[in-house]
C-alpha positions as CSV (number, residue, x, y, z in Angstrom):
1,M,0.2,9.8,20.2
2,E,-1.3,13.2,21.1
3,K,1.6,15.0,19.4
4,F,1.2,12.9,16.3
5,Y,-2.6,13.5,16.2
6,R,-2.2,17.2,16.5
7,A,0.5,17.3,13.8
8,L,-1.9,15.3,11.5
9,L,-4.7,17.7,12.1
10,N,-2.4,20.6,11.2
11,D,-1.5,18.8,8.0
12,F,-5.1,18.5,7.1
13,K,-5.7,22.2,7.7
14,E,-2.7,23.1,5.5
15,I,-3.8,20.9,2.7
16,E,-7.3,22.2,2.8
17,A,-6.0,25.8,2.7
18,Q,-4.0,25.0,-0.5
19,V,-6.6,23.2,-2.6
20,E,-9.2,24.9,-4.7
21,T,-12.6,25.6,-3.2
22,S,-14.2,23.1,-5.5
23,D,-11.8,20.4,-4.4
24,K,-12.0,20.9,-0.7
25,Y,-14.5,18.0,-0.4
26,R,-11.6,15.7,-1.2
27,V,-9.9,16.5,2.1
28,A,-12.9,15.0,3.9
29,Y,-12.3,11.8,2.0
30,M,-8.7,11.8,3.0
31,K,-9.6,12.3,6.7
32,T,-12.0,9.3,6.4
33,E,-9.3,7.1,5.0
34,F,-6.9,7.9,7.8
35,Q,-9.7,7.1,10.3
36,K,-10.2,3.8,8.6
37,L,-6.5,3.1,8.7
38,S,-6.5,3.5,12.5
39,T,-9.2,0.9,12.8
40,Y,-7.2,-1.5,10.7
41,Y,-4.2,-1.0,13.0
42,L,-6.3,-1.5,16.0
43,Q,-7.7,-4.7,14.7
44,E,-4.2,-6.0,14.1
45,F,-3.2,-5.0,17.6
46,E,-6.2,-6.9,19.0
47,W,-5.3,-10.0,17.1
48,C,-1.8,-9.9,18.5
49,H,-3.0,-9.1,22.1
50,Q,-5.5,-12.0,21.9
51,N,-3.0,-14.3,20.2
52,Y,-5.6,-14.8,17.5
53,K,-4.5,-16.8,14.5
54,P,-6.4,-15.5,11.5
55,S,-7.1,-17.5,8.4
56,F,-5.2,-16.7,5.2
57,K,-8.3,-15.0,3.8
58,E,-8.8,-12.9,7.0
59,R,-5.1,-11.9,7.1
60,V,-5.1,-10.8,3.4
61,A,-8.4,-8.9,3.8
62,L,-7.1,-6.8,6.7
63,S,-3.4,-6.4,5.9
64,T,-4.3,-5.4,2.3
65,L,-5.9,-2.3,3.8
66,S,-3.5,-1.8,6.7
67,I,-0.6,-1.5,4.2
68,G,-1.8,2.1,3.6
69,V,-2.4,2.0,-0.1
70,P,-6.1,3.3,0.0
71,V,-4.8,6.3,2.0
72,L,-2.0,7.0,-0.4
73,C,-4.3,6.7,-3.5
74,V,-6.7,9.3,-2.1
75,T,-3.9,11.6,-0.9
76,A,-2.2,11.5,-4.3
77,T,-5.3,12.9,-6.0
78,V,-6.4,15.5,-3.5
79,G,-4.5,18.4,-5.0
80,R,-4.7,17.5,-8.7
81,G,-7.4,20.0,-9.5
82,D,-9.2,19.6,-12.8
83,A,-6.9,16.8,-13.9
84,V,-9.0,14.5,-11.7
85,T,-12.7,14.4,-12.3
86,K,-15.3,13.5,-9.7
87,E,-15.6,10.1,-11.3
88,S,-11.9,9.5,-11.2
89,F,-11.7,10.6,-7.6
90,E,-14.4,8.1,-6.7
91,L,-12.4,5.4,-8.3
92,A,-9.5,6.2,-5.9
93,T,-11.8,6.3,-2.8
94,G,-14.1,3.4,-3.6
95,R,-11.9,0.3,-3.1
96,A,-11.8,-0.1,-6.8
97,S,-10.1,-3.2,-8.3
98,A,-7.0,-1.1,-9.2
99,V,-6.6,0.1,-5.6
100,I,-7.0,-3.4,-4.1
101,A,-4.7,-4.9,-6.7
102,C,-2.0,-2.4,-5.9
103,A,-2.5,-3.0,-2.2
104,K,-2.2,-6.7,-2.5
105,I,1.0,-6.4,-4.6
106,M,2.6,-4.2,-1.9
107,R,1.4,-6.4,1.0
108,F,2.5,-9.7,-0.6
109,T,5.8,-8.3,-1.7
110,N,6.4,-6.8,1.8
111,D,5.5,-10.0,3.5
112,I,7.8,-12.1,1.2
113,A,10.7,-9.8,1.9
114,A,10.1,-9.8,5.7
115,F,9.8,-13.6,5.7
116,K,13.0,-14.1,3.7
117,S,15.0,-11.7,5.9
118,G,13.7,-13.2,9.1
119,R,12.4,-9.8,10.2
120,K,10.2,-10.9,13.1
121,N,9.8,-9.2,16.5
122,E,8.1,-10.6,19.6
123,G,4.4,-9.8,19.4
124,D,4.4,-9.3,15.6
125,A,1.3,-10.7,13.8
126,T,1.8,-13.6,11.4
127,N,2.1,-12.3,7.9
128,T,0.4,-13.8,4.8
129,V,3.3,-16.2,4.1
130,E,3.1,-17.7,7.6
131,C,-0.7,-17.8,7.5
132,Y,-0.6,-19.7,4.2
133,M,1.9,-22.2,5.6
134,N,-0.1,-22.8,8.7
135,E,-3.4,-23.1,7.0
136,H,-2.4,-25.4,4.2
137,K,0.3,-27.2,6.1
138,V,3.0,-26.6,3.5
139,K,6.6,-25.7,3.4
140,S,7.8,-22.1,2.9
141,K,8.9,-22.8,-0.7
142,V,5.3,-23.8,-1.7
143,A,3.7,-20.8,0.2
144,L,6.2,-18.4,-1.4
145,A,5.5,-19.8,-4.9
146,M,1.7,-19.5,-4.4
147,I,1.9,-15.9,-3.1
148,E,4.2,-14.9,-6.0
149,S,1.6,-16.3,-8.4
150,M,-1.0,-14.1,-6.7
151,I,1.2,-11.1,-7.2
152,E,1.3,-11.9,-10.9
153,S,-2.4,-12.2,-11.0
154,E,-2.8,-8.7,-9.4
155,W,-0.4,-7.2,-12.0
156,R,-2.7,-8.6,-14.7
157,T,-5.6,-6.9,-13.0
158,L,-3.8,-3.6,-13.0
159,N,-3.1,-4.0,-16.8
160,Q,-6.8,-4.7,-17.4
161,V,-7.9,-1.7,-15.4
162,R,-5.6,0.5,-17.4
163,C,-7.4,-0.6,-20.6
164,D,-10.9,-0.5,-19.1
165,Y,-10.7,2.9,-17.4
166,H,-8.8,5.0,-19.9
167,Q,-11.1,7.9,-19.2
168,Q,-9.8,8.0,-15.6
169,F,-6.2,7.6,-16.7
170,P,-4.6,10.2,-14.4
171,V,-5.8,8.4,-11.3
172,V,-5.3,4.9,-12.6
173,Q,-1.7,5.7,-13.6
174,R,-1.0,7.1,-10.2
175,V,-2.2,3.8,-8.7
176,I,0.0,1.8,-11.1
177,N,3.0,4.0,-10.4
178,L,2.5,3.3,-6.7
179,A,2.6,-0.4,-7.4
180,I,5.7,0.0,-9.6
181,S,7.5,1.6,-6.7
182,V,7.5,-1.8,-5.0
183,L,10.2,-2.8,-7.5
184,F,12.5,-0.2,-5.9
185,F,11.8,-1.1,-2.3
186,Y,11.8,-4.8,-2.7
187,D,14.2,-5.5,-5.6
188,E,15.5,-9.1,-5.3
189,K,13.2,-9.4,-2.3
190,K,15.3,-7.1,-0.2
191,D,13.4,-5.0,2.2
192,A,14.7,-1.5,1.4
193,Y,11.5,0.0,2.9
194,T,12.7,-1.0,6.4
195,F,16.4,-1.1,5.7
196,S,17.0,2.0,3.5
197,K,20.7,1.3,2.9
198,H,19.5,-0.9,0.0
199,L,18.2,2.2,-1.7
200,Q,21.4,4.1,-1.5
201,E,22.7,3.0,-5.0
202,I,19.3,3.8,-6.7
203,V,19.0,7.2,-5.0
204,G,22.6,8.0,-5.9
205,S,22.1,7.1,-9.5
206,L,19.0,9.2,-9.8
207,F,19.9,12.3,-7.8
208,V,23.6,12.4,-6.8
209,N,26.0,10.8,-9.2
210,P,26.6,12.5,-12.6
211,I,25.3,10.8,-15.7
212,P,28.2,9.6,-17.9
213,L,28.1,11.2,-21.4
């Protein structure tokens, strides 16, 4: 952990050295998001250690943040210079509806893929699918259908944000692009984030194999 921590500090220093002086304040926000992420991981560890069974609402609230989307949204805007205004940057750092919607899409999709693949190790926390099943006493088919409907609702939220925040388009579009990346990692509910072999064909088509003319 110490090696990881030192490497992370070096990364922060390198990023701060590369951004414009007027944008250096953004690095502080990025550091704060990483600190918050550590507390989310610690909370999940405590739940596992204490064998605590969170409610569905509690699980969604925590795992939506521990998926790492808030950190990624801030990191993606740090070096954008004048393309990102102060107002736009605050949208990325303030747990705006776009960020939370993106995080829920990624969390729910990840949990569905993990549940369907049976990816479960001893000591793993219950995911949102399992929490919904336990709390509402329903079969997996019902829980999966409900969570998939929640994913659709979050996509509608992102579409609405794109219309409402057109002046902050550079940041909003980056959040939306992050959500769209889910389709590559979890196409047909396969977990290509964990099992990268599922990405080989896509990566090959984009960067390796010649395009037929």
